[in-house]
GUFI-221182 format. One record per residue (C-alpha): y, z, x. Coordinates in steps of 0.5 Angstrom, whole numbers, plus 500, padded with zeros to 3 digits. Layout:
# residues N
YZX
...
END
This chain:
# residues 253
851217813
855218806
861219809
861213813
859209806
864212802
869210808
866202808
867202800
874204802
874197807
871192801
875196795
882194800
880188801
879186795
885189791
889185797
885179795
886179788
893180788
894174792
889169788
893171783
900169787
897162788
895161781
903162779
905158785
901152783
903152777
911152778
909146785
909140785
906137791
905130791
897129794
898136797
898132804
904132808
907126810
910129817
908126824
907132827
903138824
906145824
903151827
901157823
900164824
894168820
894176821
887180821
884186820
879190826
876195825
874196833
877194839
871194845
871192853
865187853
862183847
855188847
859194845
863188839
856187837
854193835
858194829
859187827
852188822
856193819
861192817
859185813
853189810
860192807
862185805
867185811
867179816
864182822
867176826
869178833
874175837
877175844
884176847
886178853
879181855
878186849
873184844
876185836
872186830
874183825
874184817
879179814
885174815
891173811
897168811
901173810
902179815
904184809
898183805
894185813
898191812
896193804
890194807
891196813
895202810
890202805
885205810
889209814
890213807
883215807
882216815
879209817
883206823
885199824
889194827
892187826
891182831
895176830
892169831
897163833
896156831
900152836
904146833
902138835
907133835
901127837
907124842
902119845
900116838
901109837
906108831
908114826
903112822
897115827
901120828
902122820
894120819
892125825
898130822
895130816
888131818
889138821
893140815
886139812
882143816
888149815
886147807
880148807
881155810
886156804
879153799
875158803
879165803
880164796
872163795
871170798
876173793
874170787
867172789
870179791
872178784
867177781
870171778
865167782
857167783
855165789
852159785
859157783
862159790
857154793
859148788
866150791
864151798
860143797
867140795
871143801
866139805
867133801
874133801
873134809
869129809
873124804
879125810
875123816
873117813
881116812
882117820
883111824
880109830
888107832
889102837
890104843
887109849
890115846
889114839
882113841
882120845
885123839
881121833
875124837
878130838
879132831
873128829
868133834
871139831
871135824
864135824
863142826
866145820
862141816
857144820
859151818
860148811
853147810
851153813
855158808
852152803
845153804
845162805
841166802
842173802
839177809
840183811
844185805
849181808
853177802
856171801
862172801
862176808
858170811
864165808
869171811
866170818
867162817
874162816
876166821
872161826
875156822
882158825
879159832
877151831
884149829
886153835
882150840
884144837
891144837
891147844
886140847
890136843
896139846
894138853
890132853
894129858
END
């Protein structure tokens, strides 16, 4: 039992170390980068990838579920990700593959096996939107969803490094939620049936994400599962929501 606890401590320590480095890098980057209002003016949404650290893979969901809570209790997401008929239990996810590899190497040096799972989100060009302005608006909405993932990631980093307590983290979550709600209000339904379909698909995803943010905003620690672990779970789920939305938008006709 002590050996198992020690291994999970190494996991959390690995996640925190890489998160802290990424957090500092983001701060430095923001200090030297000028990006206007932070919203893309492109008429298409550019796809991206994240790199998740998996601590187990199983052929059935029930097997994967048996390890989720243990991982979550040690600060990991405990999120089940399905691909190619396999179920992976994810602990954390990173925008840069090298960050995931650093965690994997640290885990390996302490006798903990892991695997890096690449999760891709497709580009969307909104080719059937009625105007360039509509394309930009829809594209910006998807960027706001990605920005929400980045913000949640940063909040979990701040919790893991004790820069935030739970109260401060929840205030930041409220801000993320408010940004999404404001972004959705700015999207026009457009003038064509295609615009309306795009709008409704995006709105449905925004509403789902806002509901999830409300859940973690109101979360009270239970079963020794921290707020940080819940946020990690939520931001991985958010990536899956963006991915599903992108697929729907690309295949709506």
